[in-house]
SEVEXMAR-981461 format. One record per residue (C-alpha): x, y, z; residue number from 1. Coordinates in steps of 0.02 Angstrom, whole numbers, plus 50000, padded with zeros to 5 digits. Layout:
  east north    up num
     X     Y     Z NUM
...
// end
This chain:
  east north    up num
 55064 58477 55473   1
 55091 58416 55294   2
 55279 58429 55316   3
 55269 58324 55476   4
 55167 58189 55388   5
 55290 58187 55244   6
 55434 58172 55366   7
 55356 58022 55454   8
 55318 57938 55288   9
 55499 57956 55232  10
 55563 57887 55398  11
 55440 57738 55385  12
 55494 57702 55205  13
 55678 57706 55251  14
 55652 57589 55400  15
 55548 57470 55293  16
 55679 57474 55154  17
 55820 57426 55272  18
 55712 57295 55357  19
 55683 57213 55188  20
 55869 57218 55152  21
 55906 57113 55306  22
 55934 56938 55238  23
 55890 56772 55319  24
 56074 56738 55350  25
 56093 56903 55444  26
 55940 56861 55549  27
 56008 56689 55586  28
 56179 56760 55635  29
 56097 56884 55755  30
 55980 56751 55827  31
 56115 56623 55873  32
 56250 56742 55939  33
 56214 56718 56124  34
 56148 56540 56117  35
 56243 56386 56184  36
 56359 56302 56059  37
 56248 56148 56039  38
 56095 56256 55997  39
 56197 56365 55877  40
 56257 56209 55785  41
 56081 56138 55776  42
 56014 56301 55700  43
 56154 56306 55570  44
 56125 56124 55521  45
 55941 56167 55496  46
 55986 56317 55383  47
 55862 56295 55236  48
 55936 56268 55064  49
 55830 56402 54979  50
 55883 56530 55111  51
 56072 56508 55108  52
 56071 56506 54917  53
 55996 56681 54921  54
 56149 56754 55009  55
 56301 56648 54968  56
 56437 56756 55049  57
 56357 56778 55221  58
 56289 56600 55219  59
 56462 56528 55190  60
 56529 56621 55344  61
 56389 56552 55454  62
 56411 56374 55389  63
 56601 56383 55412  64
 56563 56432 55591  65
 56453 56277 55604  66
 56601 56173 55545  67
 56710 56241 55687  68
 56570 56209 55812  69
 56544 56029 55753  70
 56731 55992 55767  71
 56743 56069 55942  72
 56588 55973 56000  73
 56650 55813 55916  74
 56480 55798 55829  75
 56519 55691 55676  76
 56343 55685 55603  77
 56323 55874 55610  78
 56497 55893 55534  79
 56444 55785 55387  80
 56288 55893 55364  81
 56397 56050 55366  82
 56516 55979 55236  83
 56366 55938 55126  84
 56303 56119 55137  85
 56479 56184 55100  86
 56483 56077 54943  87
 56322 56160 54885  88
 56393 56334 54917  89
 56553 56288 54823  90
 56446 56236 54674  91
 56369 56410 54664  92
 56542 56488 54681  93
 56604 56377 54538  94
 56739 56300 54649  95
 56728 56124 54581  96
 56876 56050 54675  97
 56813 56115 54842  98
 56639 56051 54803  99
 56699 55874 54767 100
 56814 55875 54919 101
 56671 55925 55034 102
 56550 55795 54962 103
 56675 55652 54977 104
 56715 55702 55156 105
 56529 55702 55197 106
 56506 55530 55117 107
 56650 55456 55218 108
 56576 55519 55381 109
 56400 55460 55336 110
 56462 55285 55292 111
 56567 55272 55450 112
 56413 55318 55551 113
 56304 55194 55456 114
 56193 55336 55390 115
 56149 55246 55228 116
 56007 55362 55179 117
 56109 55521 55200 118
 56254 55440 55108 119
 56133 55401 54967 120
 56085 55585 54952 121
 56269 55634 54952 122
 56308 55507 54815 123
 56172 55588 54711 124
 56252 55759 54737 125
 56423 55686 54692 126
 56357 55610 54531 127
 56274 55773 54480 128
 56431 55873 54522 129
 56549 55775 54408 130
 56430 55766 54260 131
 56541 55876 54151 132
 56703 55788 54200 133
 56657 55604 54195 134
 56482 55558 54134 135
 56504 55371 54163 136
 56552 55400 54345 137
 56411 55526 54362 138
 56284 55394 54309 139
 56367 55265 54422 140
 56352 55374 54579 141
 56178 55433 54534 142
 56115 55254 54514 143
 56196 55208 54679 144
 56101 55353 54758 145
 55935 55300 54682 146
 55959 55120 54739 147
 55998 55172 54919 148
 55853 55297 54934 149
 55720 55198 54841 150
 55739 55056 54967 151
 55673 55175 55104 152
 55520 55240 55006 153
 55566 55419 55058 154
 55485 55526 54923 155
 55555 55689 54995 156
 55734 55632 54964 157
 55710 55535 54801 158
 55616 55677 54716 159
 55767 55792 54680 160
 55876 55640 54638 161
 55754 55590 54498 162
 55758 55769 54434 163
 55949 55775 54429 164
 55955 55602 54351 165
 55843 55667 54212 166
 55965 55811 54183 167
 56107 55685 54164 168
 56007 55594 54030 169
 55975 55759 53939 170
 56161 55800 53940 171
 56190 55625 53872 172
 56072 55664 53726 173
 55937 55546 53788 174
 55787 55664 53795 175
 55655 55528 53814 176
 55734 55459 53973 177
 55759 55636 54036 178
 55574 55673 54009 179
 55525 55513 54102 180
 55626 55555 54259 181
 55581 55741 54259 182
 55395 55698 54250 183
 55417 55564 54384 184
 55498 55695 54496 185
 55362 55824 54457 186
 55225 55704 54515 187
 55314 55685 54683 188
 55341 55874 54699 189
 55154 55904 54676 190
 55112 55769 54803 191
 55235 55846 54928 192
 55176 56024 54887 193
 55359 56070 54861 194
 55346 56244 54783 195
 55534 56271 54780 196
 55557 56103 54696 197
 55419 56140 54571 198
 55520 56289 54509 199
 55667 56174 54470 200
 55553 56037 54400 201
 55465 56153 54276 202
 55633 56227 54223 203
 55707 56055 54189 204
 55554 56004 54087 205
 55573 56166 53988 206
 55754 56118 53945 207
 55699 55944 53891 208
 55558 56005 53778 209
 55677 56135 53705 210
 55798 55994 53662 211
 55651 55906 53576 212
 55617 56068 53478 213
 55447 56087 53561 214
 55476 56270 53603 215
 55296 56321 53643 216
 55282 56186 53777 217
 55455 56231 53842 218
 55403 56415 53862 219
 55247 56369 53959 220
 55350 56267 54082 221
 55484 56401 54106 222
 55350 56536 54129 223
 55273 56430 54267 224
 55445 56408 54345 225
 55482 56595 54342 226
 55312 56639 54417 227
 55338 56519 54564 228
 55516 56583 54596 229
 55463 56766 54591 230
 55327 56731 54720 231
 55457 56646 54832 232
 55586 56786 54805 233
 55706 56648 54753 234
 55851 56752 54685 235
 55949 56605 54619 236
 55794 56525 54544 237
 55745 56687 54456 238
 55919 56705 54384 239
 55918 56524 54323 240
 55744 56544 54245 241
 55806 56690 54139 242
 55951 56578 54085 243
 55828 56441 54032 244
 55725 56570 53934 245
 55885 56627 53850 246
 55928 56447 53806 247
 55757 56424 53724 248
 55779 56589 53627 249
 55952 56532 53571 250
 55883 56364 53512 251
 55748 56459 53415 252
 55887 56569 53339 253
 55806 56723 53418 254
 55975 56790 53469 255
 55924 56967 53518 256
 55791 56902 53639 257
 55917 56775 53704 258
 56043 56914 53741 259
 55912 57012 53842 260
 55873 56861 53951 261
 56055 56806 53972 262
 56097 56985 54026 263
 55956 56983 54155 264
 56021 56818 54223 265
 56203 56877 54217 266
 56165 57037 54313 267
 56076 56939 54451 268
 56216 56810 54455 269
 56346 56947 54474 270
 56243 57033 54609 271
 56221 56876 54714 272
 56392 56801 54672 273
 56333 56649 54571 274
 56497 56643 54476 275
 56460 56484 54376 276
 56298 56560 54313 277
 56381 56727 54271 278
 56515 56633 54172 279
 56382 56531 54077 280
 56285 56689 54030 281
 56443 56777 53968 282
 56485 56627 53860 283
 56310 56618 53782 284
 56299 56807 53755 285
 56466 56794 53661 286
 56393 56657 53550 287
 56235 56760 53517 288
 56336 56912 53460 289
 56440 56801 53348 290
 56281 56734 53267 291
 56226 56916 53239 292
 56399 56958 53166 293
 56421 57088 53305 294
 56605 57052 53334 295
 56636 57203 53443 296
 56513 57149 53578 297
 56561 56968 53552 298
 56742 57014 53591 299
 56690 57113 53746 300
 56586 56972 53821 301
 56714 56840 53775 302
 56840 56940 53875 303
 56722 56933 54025 304
 56697 56748 53998 305
 56883 56713 53987 306
 56913 56811 54147 307
 56782 56708 54237 308
 56839 56546 54157 309
 57026 56557 54192 310
 57072 56407 54084 311
 57234 56366 54177 312
 57141 56356 54341 313
 57008 56247 54262 314
 57140 56121 54206 315
 57210 56117 54382 316
 57035 56101 54455 317
 56989 55957 54338 318
 57151 55869 54383 319
 57115 55894 54568 320
 56937 55829 54546 321
 57004 55672 54463 322
 57133 55652 54602 323
 56999 55670 54735 324
 56892 55536 54652 325
 57041 55418 54641 326
 57086 55450 54824 327
 56906 55419 54874 328
 56891 55258 54773 329
 57063 55198 54834 330
 57020 55230 55015 331
 56855 55138 54993 332
 56942 54990 54913 333
 57077 54986 55048 334
 56941 54988 55178 335
 56849 54848 55088 336
 57011 54746 55076 337
 57041 54769 55263 338
 56864 54715 55299 339
 56885 54566 55183 340
 57047 54515 55273 341
 56961 54528 55441 342
 56815 54429 55373 343
 56937 54300 55301 344
 57021 54275 55471 345
 56851 54255 55552 346
 56800 54134 55417 347
 56959 54030 55441 348
 56928 54021 55628 349
 56747 53974 55598 350
 56804 53841 55472 351
 56924 53765 55600 352
 56787 53760 55732 353
 56666 53692 55605 354
 56791 53557 55554 355
 56809 53503 55735 356
 56622 53502 55761 357
 56602 53412 55595 358
 56726 53278 55648 359
 56637 53249 55813 360
 56468 53256 55730 361
 56527 53141 55589 362
 56589 53011 55714 363
 56424 53018 55806 364
 56327 53006 55644 365
 56431 52858 55586 366
 56394 52761 55745 367
 56212 52811 55737 368
 56204 52763 55552 369
 56278 52591 55583 370
 56155 52556 55723 371
 56011 52627 55619 372
 56064 52525 55467 373
 56061 52365 55569 374
 55890 52405 55640 375
 55827 52457 55467 376
 55884 52295 55385 377
 55804 52194 55523 378
 55642 52291 55503 379
 55647 52274 55313 380
 55670 52086 55330 381
 55518 52075 55444 382
 55420 52185 55324 383
 55465 52074 55174 384
 55413 51918 55269 385
 55248 52000 55316 386
 55215 52057 55136 387
 55256 51884 55069 388
 55133 51806 55192 389
 55003 51937 55147 390
 55026 51908 54960 391
 55013 51720 54987 392
 54850 51742 55084 393
 54782 51860 54949 394
 54828 51736 54814 395
 54743 51596 54909 396
 54589 51704 54939 397
 54583 51755 54755 398
 54601 51574 54701 399
 54457 51522 54815 400
 54349 51665 54749 401
 54388 51616 54570 402
 54344 51433 54607 403
 54179 51491 54685 404
 54142 51598 54531 405
 54173 51452 54414 406
 54067 51339 54524 407
 53923 51464 54526 408
 53935 51493 54337 409
 53935 51303 54305 410
 53785 51282 54421 411
 53693 51422 54331 412
 53734 51347 54161 413
 53698 51166 54206 414
 53545 51192 54315 415
 53454 51353 54273 416
 53515 51355 54092 417
 53458 51176 54059 418
 53291 51207 54146 419
 53259 51362 54040 420
 53305 51264 53884 421
 53180 51128 53937 422
 53045 51261 53963 423
 53076 51333 53788 424
 53069 51158 53711 425
 52909 51117 53806 426
 52826 51279 53749 427
 52870 51240 53568 428
 52791 51068 53588 429
 52635 51144 53665 430
 52618 51259 53513 431
 52603 51107 53399 432
 52481 51020 53516 433
 52370 51172 53540 434
 52216 51198 53434 435
 52262 51301 53282 436
 52110 51413 53310 437
 52163 51463 53484 438
 52271 51613 53431 439
 52265 51694 53603 440
 52347 51544 53685 441
 52477 51530 53546 442
 52524 51715 53568 443
 52541 51691 53753 444
 52652 51540 53729 445
 52760 51640 53604 446
 52782 51779 53732 447
 52837 51654 53865 448
 52955 51576 53738 449
 53033 51745 53697 450
 53051 51789 53882 451
 53137 51623 53918 452
 53252 51647 53768 453
 53296 51823 53827 454
 53329 51759 54002 455
 53448 51627 53934 456
 53542 51763 53836 457
 53558 51870 53992 458
 53612 51718 54092 459
 53748 51682 53964 460
 53809 51862 53976 461
 53816 51848 54166 462
 53912 51683 54156 463
 54031 51766 54029 464
 54069 51905 54154 465
 54083 51788 54304 466
 54209 51676 54216 467
 54329 51823 54197 468
 54416 51929 54330 469
 54452 52060 54194 470
 54369 52107 54030 471
 54471 52185 53890 472
 54394 52323 53786 473
 54409 52212 53632 474
 54305 52076 53718 475
 54178 52206 53775 476
 54168 52279 53600 477
 54139 52106 53525 478
 53993 52074 53643 479
 53922 52245 53598 480
 53930 52205 53412 481
 53844 52038 53446 482
 53708 52131 53542 483
 53681 52249 53394 484
 53669 52103 53271 485
 53534 52025 53378 486
 53442 52191 53386 487
 53448 52205 53196 488
 53356 52038 53181 489
 53217 52101 53296 490
 53200 52274 53216 491
 53239 52272 53030 492
 53177 52452 53005 493
 53313 52527 53120 494
 53483 52571 53049 495
 53631 52553 53169 496
 53793 52657 53157 497
 53938 52620 53274 498
 54103 52718 53280 499
 54249 52659 53387 500
 54397 52778 53417 501
 54483 52681 53555 502
 54668 52654 53519 503
 54743 52622 53691 504
 54738 52459 53786 505
 54593 52467 53910 506
 54546 52332 54035 507
 54385 52334 54139 508
 54349 52239 54297 509
 54213 52109 54271 510
 54086 52214 54368 511
 54129 52374 54273 512
 54123 52288 54103 513
 53959 52202 54144 514
 53875 52362 54210 515
 53921 52461 54054 516
 53862 52318 53941 517
 53695 52307 54035 518
 53669 52495 54014 519
 53703 52476 53826 520
 53580 52332 53820 521
 53446 52430 53913 522
 53469 52585 53806 523
 53454 52488 53641 524
 53303 52387 53703 525
 53214 52547 53760 526
 53244 52629 53591 527
 53176 52477 53498 528
 53023 52464 53611 529
 52971 52645 53637 530
 53065 52772 53529 531
 52994 52727 53356 532
 53169 52773 53290 533
 53240 52733 53119 534
 53422 52763 53166 535
 53533 52727 53318 536
 53710 52799 53326 537
 53842 52734 53446 538
 54007 52828 53469 539
 54148 52768 53583 540
 54298 52884 53617 541
 54433 52916 53747 542
 54545 53048 53822 543
 54690 53037 53944 544
 54585 52990 54096 545
 54414 52932 54038 546
 54317 52833 53907 547
 54153 52904 53838 548
 54005 52807 53766 549
 53873 52906 53670 550
 53707 52825 53614 551
 53578 52932 53523 552
 53427 52902 53415 553
 53309 53001 53304 554
 53151 52937 53388 555
 53002 53030 53460 556
 53091 53070 53624 557
 53006 53117 53788 558
 52993 53262 53911 559
 53098 53224 54065 560
 53001 53351 54168 561
 52831 53271 54138 562
 52874 53089 54105 563
 52896 52974 54255 564
 53061 52879 54235 565
 53043 52691 54244 566
 53150 52562 54331 567
 53255 52539 54174 568
 53323 52716 54171 569
 53348 52717 54359 570
 53443 52552 54349 571
 53553 52626 54212 572
 53599 52775 54324 573
 53630 52661 54474 574
 53744 52543 54376 575
 53853 52686 54311 576
 53865 52771 54481 577
 53919 52605 54559 578
 54075 52601 54448 579
 54121 52784 54480 580
 54057 52852 54314 581
 53930 52982 54259 582
 53778 52964 54148 583
 53685 53105 54060 584
 53513 53071 53983 585
 53442 53209 53871 586
 53282 53198 53771 587
 53164 53315 53681 588
 52996 53274 53602 589
 53016 53237 53415 590
 53205 53267 53428 591
 53262 53098 53493 592
 53356 53042 53647 593
 53542 53051 53691 594
 53630 52949 53826 595
 53810 52992 53871 596
 53916 52884 53988 597
 54085 52943 54052 598
 54190 52818 54150 599
 54368 52832 54217 600
 54492 52719 54130 601
 54562 52650 54292 602
// end
């Protein structure tokens, strides 16, 4: 019974072992054998990158079959996809000329089909592929790729391009830029949950931090990369991770540890036919042994490296790569020249048609312009006549209004003024005729005399304003000074300060000038009568659009919330609002009163 169980266990283990040895490429080959050609081609085009990299030899056979299928089915887009995959396989086989040839062929097909996005991806691969042959061209193609893909906002495609672009910067000894693009790519990989990409992203960051001599950080990143790749059974990724670890050891001058890791990577590269990686490991192992003065092993591994390198072939390959690039650029330029010639012929034909249309249109416009000009001149003549008549009427109306103003001011002066003067004279006479003991009557007569005198002063101010259609600021300022001089005679215990900062030429209308003057007059009279102030300050200033008058005193003030405003303050507000200005009255008990007037200059 025990022997039977052991037998079944051995059979199960053998079956499981061979099942595990069946690669994805073998499974794909078996799955598509009896399918229609179109379906076979579709399956090959969808062959995942991480799967065909794991088995280069068998994968190349399947993809070559896809090429034959695409050609027989005349499927150009699928053919371009196949060429792109073949370029990736050639890269792992270290066949640089084949790789470039395949990429350029893919780009031509994509561009002919108008597949801008796919062409952008291929340009990125082209730039990355020629990085060791022509760095300037590599950057040129990579930037072209980024520009084409960024315009589509496709994070899945731009992610590996950023990563490869960072590698170019690192090779160009620009570690800071490399770090920027690797980190930018890593953010996208995490967003997309791209585990395969994360392995590459962490490895690239490890290289960059190693270049910056930050070895501890570099080791953390490469350990993360190796862990991810081991979980995914990514043979190529595992091999590359050991190479990165070896690079870090070499940079730290830990040559024995570096040799162990390069050997691990080299063995895997040899097993899975990653010739470029095997060559790189042999070269670095040689350098490590040289650093350790172990010339015997250095010689042995250098022999392996030279066998893999084949310097003569490399020269031929580099020459062929350069030729392929020149052919590609020449073909593109020839195509652009042909398109430009075609466009030039179209443009010439369009110009001829446009010239004919322009001639016909110009003739029509000329006739229309002549007719329009005649009508316009006629209309302008009528308009000038109308404006002249209107100006004449306005001048006549203004002249009549001015005559009426003068007539009214003369009537006020001759009639009301003379009558008030007679009243004042009569009151003075009555004072002398009145009994000297009758003080009450004398006081009453004095009050009437003062009122009549004040009325005459106000009447004169009104006549002054009516006689003028405009009042200059200088005239206004003179009247204000005269007002202050009169106030000084009435209240000798109040000190007046006036400051004038007006420099520009300002002209008020008669109404505006009179209203501002009346507000000044009311403010000064109120202060004299009620404020018990010892000082009144007047400040006049201007800015670009307005003129500001500020009147403040150091009197007893009042509470605006509890004090009922009289007609005087209300009249002040009304007068300023009538001329489009603003007035601000602020007062506090025992802190005085401030009146601010802001009026537009115009």
